[in-house]
C-alpha positions in Angstrom: 100.6 102.3 113.0 99.9 105.9 113.9 99.0 107.3 110.5 97.6 110.5 112.2 100.8 111.3 114.1 102.5 113.1 111.1 99.4 115.3 110.7 98.1 115.8 114.2 98.6 119.5 114.7 97.5 120.2 111.1 94.3 118.2 111.8 93.6 120.3 114.9 94.3 123.6 113.0 92.0 122.4 110.2 89.3 121.8 112.7 89.6 125.5 113.8 91.5 125.0 117.1 93.9 127.6 118.4 97.4 126.9 119.5 96.3 127.4 123.1 93.6 124.7 122.7 96.1 122.4 121.1 98.5 122.9 124.0 95.8 122.0 126.4 94.8 118.9 124.5 98.5 117.8 124.8 98.4 118.6 128.5 95.2 116.6 128.9 96.9 113.6 127.3 99.8 113.8 129.6 97.8 114.2 132.8 95.6 111.2 132.0 98.7 109.2 131.3 100.1 110.1 134.7 96.9 109.0 136.5 96.3 105.9 134.4 99.8 104.5 134.7 99.5 103.9 138.4 96.8 101.2 138.3 98.0 99.8 135.0 100.3 97.3 136.7 97.6 95.9 138.9 95.2 95.6 136.0 97.9 93.9 133.9 98.6 91.5 136.7 94.9 90.6 136.8 94.2 90.3 133.1 97.6 89.2 132.0 99.9 91.4 129.9 98.7 90.2 126.6 95.0 90.8 127.4 95.9 94.2 128.8 97.5 95.2 125.5 94.5 93.9 123.6 92.3 96.1 125.8 94.5 99.0 125.2 94.2 98.5 121.4 90.4 98.5 121.6 90.5 101.8 123.5 92.8 103.2 120.9 90.3 102.3 118.2 87.5 104.0 120.1 89.6 107.1 120.4 90.3 107.1 116.6 86.6 106.8 115.8 85.9 109.7 118.2 88.5 111.9 116.6 87.1 111.0 113.2 83.5 112.2 114.1 84.7 115.1 116.3 83.5 118.6 115.6 84.3 120.5 118.8 87.1 120.9 121.4 85.2 119.0 124.1 84.8 115.9 121.8 88.5 116.1 120.8 89.4 116.3 124.5 87.3 113.1 125.2 89.1 111.4 122.3 92.5 112.5 123.6 91.6 111.1 127.1 90.8 107.7 125.5 94.0 107.8 123.6 96.0 108.7 126.7 94.4 105.9 128.7 95.3 103.4 126.1 98.9 104.8 125.8 99.4 104.5 129.5 98.6 100.8 129.5 100.4 100.0 126.3 103.8 101.5 127.0 104.3 100.3 130.6 103.0 96.8 129.9 105.1 96.4 126.8 108.3 97.5 128.6 107.6 95.0 131.4 107.2 92.3 128.8 110.5 93.2 127.2 112.4 93.2 130.5 110.7 89.9 131.5 111.8 88.4 128.2 115.4 89.5 128.7 115.5 88.1 132.3 114.1 84.7 131.2 116.7 84.5 128.4 119.6 85.7 130.7 120.5 88.7 128.5 119.3 91.5 130.8 122.9 93.0 130.6 122.1 93.8 126.9 119.1 96.0 127.8 120.5 99.2 126.3 121.3 97.5 123.0 118.1 95.5 123.0 115.8 98.4 123.8 117.7 100.5 121.3 117.2 98.0 118.5 113.5 97.6 119.5 113.0 101.3 119.3 114.9 101.3 116.0 112.3 99.0 114.5 109.6 101.1 115.9 111.0 104.1 114.1 111.3 102.2 110.8 107.6 101.3 111.2 106.8 105.0 111.7 108.8 105.8 108.5 106.6 103.4 106.5 103.5 104.7 108.3 104.2 108.3 107.3 104.4 107.4 103.6 101.1 105.4 103.8 99.5 108.3 105.7 100.6 110.8 102.9 99.1 108.6 100.2 95.8 108.4 102.2 95.7 112.2 102.5 96.6 112.8 98.9 93.8 110.5 97.6 91.2 111.5 100.2 92.0 115.3 100.1 91.7 115.7 103.9 93.5 114.9 107.2 90.4 113.4 109.0 90.3 110.1 107.1 93.7 109.0 108.6 92.0 108.3 111.9 89.6 105.9 110.3 92.4 104.3 108.4 94.4 103.8 111.6 91.8 101.3 112.9 93.0 98.7 110.3 96.6 98.3 111.5 95.5 98.3 115.1 93.1 95.4 114.5 96.0 93.6 112.8 98.3 94.3 115.8 95.7 92.8 118.1 96.1 89.6 116.2 99.9 89.9 116.5 99.8 90.5 120.3 97.4 87.5 120.7 100.1 85.3 119.1 102.6 86.2 121.9 103.7 83.3 124.0 101.4 82.9 127.1 104.3 83.0 129.6 104.7 86.7 128.8 101.4 87.3 130.5 103.3 86.9 133.8 101.8 85.5 137.0 98.1 86.2 137.0 96.8 87.7 140.3 93.2 88.6 141.3 92.5 92.3 140.9 92.4 94.0 144.2 91.4 97.6 144.7 93.7 97.7 147.8 96.6 96.9 145.5 95.8 99.9 143.4 95.5 102.1 146.5 98.9 100.8 147.7 100.4 101.6 144.3 99.2 105.2 144.5 100.8 105.3 148.0 104.1 103.8 146.7 104.3 106.4 143.9 103.5 109.2 146.4 106.1 107.9 148.8 108.6 107.6 145.9 108.0 111.2 144.9 108.4 112.3 148.5 111.7 110.4 148.9 113.0 111.7 145.5 112.5 115.2 146.6 114.5 114.5 149.8 117.3 113.0 147.8 119.0 115.7 145.6 121.0 113.1 143.7 117.9 111.0 142.8 115.8 114.0 142.0 118.5 115.3 139.5 118.6 111.8 137.9 114.8 111.7 137.7 114.7 115.1 136.0 117.6 114.4 133.7 116.0 111.2 132.4 112.5 112.6 132.1 112.7 116.3 131.2 113.9 116.0 127.6 111.2 113.4 126.8 108.5 115.7 128.2 110.0 118.5 126.1 110.1 116.3 123.1 106.5 115.2 123.5 105.4 118.8 123.7 107.4 120.2 120.7 107.7 117.3 118.2 104.6 118.0 116.2 105.2 121.8 115.8 107.4 121.0 112.8 104.2 120.2 110.8 103.1 123.8 110.2 106.7 124.7 109.2 106.7 121.9 106.6 103.3 123.1 105.4 104.8 126.5 104.7 107.6 124.9 102.8 105.2 122.8 100.8 103.0 125.8 99.9 106.0 127.9 98.8 107.5 125.2 96.7 107.0 125.7 92.9 106.6 121.9 92.2 103.2 120.3 91.7 101.4 123.7 91.4 98.2 122.0 90.2 97.8 120.1 93.5 95.7 121.6 96.3 97.3 122.7 99.5 96.5 119.6 101.6 97.9 117.2 98.9 101.2 119.1 98.6 101.5 119.3 102.4 100.8 115.6 102.7 103.5 114.7 100.2 106.1 116.9 101.9 105.2 115.7 105.4 105.2 112.0 104.3 108.6 112.2 102.7 110.0 114.3 105.6 108.9 111.8 108.3 110.0 108.9 106.2 113.6 110.2 106.1 113.4 111.4 109.8 112.2 108.1 111.1 115.0 106.2 109.2 117.5 108.6 110.9 116.0 108.1 114.3 115.9 104.4 113.8 119.7 104.5 113.1 120.2 106.7 116.2 118.3 104.3 118.5 120.1 101.3 117.1 123.5 103.0 117.9 122.6 104.3 121.4 124.6 101.5 123.0 127.6 102.2 120.8 127.3 105.9 121.7 127.1 105.2 125.4 130.2 102.9 125.2 132.3 105.8 124.0 132.1 107.3 127.5 133.4 105.9 130.8 129.8 106.3 132.3 126.4 107.6 131.3 126.8 111.0 133.0 128.5 112.9 130.2 126.3 111.6 127.3 123.2 112.4 129.3 124.4 115.9 130.1 125.7 116.7 126.6 122.6 115.4 124.7 120.1 117.3 126.8 122.0 120.6 126.4 122.5 120.1 122.6 118.8 119.2 122.3 117.6 122.4 124.0 120.1 124.5 122.1 118.7 123.0 118.9 115.3 124.1 120.0 116.4 127.7 120.3 118.2 127.7 116.9 115.2 126.1 115.2 112.8 128.6 116.7 114.9 131.5 115.6 115.2 130.1 112.1 111.4 129.8 112.0 111.0 133.4 113.2 113.4 134.6 110.4 111.5 132.7 107.8 114.3 130.3 107.1 111.9 127.3 107.2 114.2 124.7 105.5 116.9 125.4 108.1 114.4 125.4 110.9 113.2 121.9 109.8 116.8 120.7 109.5 117.7 121.7 113.1 114.3 120.3 114.3 115.4 116.9 113.0 118.3 117.0 115.5 115.8 117.5 118.4 114.1 114.2 117.3 117.4 112.3 117.0 118.5 113.4 120.4 115.4 111.9 122.0 116.0 108.6 120.3 119.7 108.6 121.4 118.8 109.5 125.1 115.9 107.1 125.6 117.7 103.8 125.6 120.5 105.2 127.8 117.8 106.7 130.1 116.2 103.3 130.6 119.6 101.9 131.6 120.3 104.8 134.0 117.0 104.2 135.8 117.4 100.4 136.0 121.0 100.6 137.2 120.0 103.0 140.0 117.1 100.8 141.2 117.0 97.6 143.1 114.8 94.9 141.6 112.3 95.4 144.4 112.0 99.1 143.6 112.3 98.8 139.8 108.6 99.0 139.0 108.1 102.1 141.2 111.1 103.9 139.9 110.2 103.2 136.3 106.7 104.4 137.0 108.0 107.6 138.6 110.2 108.2 135.6 107.4 107.7 133.2 105.0 109.9 135.1 107.7 112.6 135.4 107.9 112.7 131.6 104.2 113.1 131.3 104.1 115.9 134.0 106.8 117.8 132.2 104.9 117.4 128.9 101.7 118.6 130.6 103.5 121.8 131.8 105.5 122.5 128.7 102.8 122.0 126.1 100.3 124.7 127.2 103.2 127.2 127.8 104.3 126.7 124.2 100.7 127.0 123.0 100.1 130.2 124.9 103.3 131.9 123.5 102.7 130.4 120.0 99.2 131.9 119.9 100.6 135.4 120.5 104.0 135.3 118.7 104.1 132.1 116.6 105.4 128.5 117.2 109.0 129.5 116.6 109.1 132.0 119.5 107.2 129.5 121.7 109.8 126.7 121.2 112.8 129.1 121.5 111.6 130.7 124.7 110.8 127.4 126.4 114.1 125.9 125.3 116.0 128.9 126.7 114.2 128.6 130.0 115.1 124.9 130.2 118.7 125.6 129.5 118.7 128.2 132.3 117.7 125.5 134.7 120.6 123.2 133.7 122.4 123.3 137.1 119.3 121.7 138.6 119.5 118.6 136.5 123.1 118.3 135.6 124.4 114.8 136.6 127.7 114.6 138.4 129.8 111.8 139.9 128.4 112.8 143.3 
């Protein structure tokens, strides 16, 4: 449904934002997600999960309209805050519904495969979305219109969510400010305990760091594809935005089909190892190494190779995520599950909030390639701090 996602950085650049400002917009999104996710459970309990998702979709729509009419950094920051608020409620609530569904149907042992297949369909949807977005940009001639177009599928999805069975709402409870306060306390206590436990802290960082990195770097492939599009001799009579839209639409269509296949086979990949330690360690290392290589190719002007390696970064995230959900759930008692999942999700957003502006600052001075390569190298240097072991 996210027509804008394939063109987000190009939209910001078209609006005259610098890489530093773009980095801070990404950071704002991550910080708001961290704060909003804490009361999301209590609000979902009070409204019901379906109604909470419907509320999230309404906020998404307001954010799209704000982006569409935006003409300054501050208005875009407000739009990003709305988007992040909706994202925090949507992601956590939908995961809770999935786990509830698996428990009710006595197939909770299939959570890696089930979540992997769910994410696979999500990636297929994104593949179709990227092509539709490309067509919209080609016919409209600008990137701004895709935010307005995004309203339509979100309205349709509200109808879909309303059709969910009522028992997925969970047990309704009256909203209590004290519950929210206690939730903040639980998360704070969980963070405090995780810092005391070296083993749990490593696990938390291992399952969260790469996703935070992925969120910060994933859109930087867009300017590279634009350079490829402009240098290509085909369709010389098209303007720059139309050629860029075509290349980006086809690129993301292929990439999302690849990431869909990766997510679907996450369970098969995990089963090739005796436990989840080795695949978690290998994938995070390979992902960061790919970031260095892609950044260097970009610096050398080998844009096609830079894009090819960048695809690997995206595939690693979709391979790790279903395994990461299993890691967290296996290490948590049912009583602590919600808090630990919340900690994990917030850790991902914190890492993204830190990494995004750093890349933006370096990119502003030396270009996106150097920004991604330097950050990837620094993260590899910290590998001993998050390497999982049998201990």
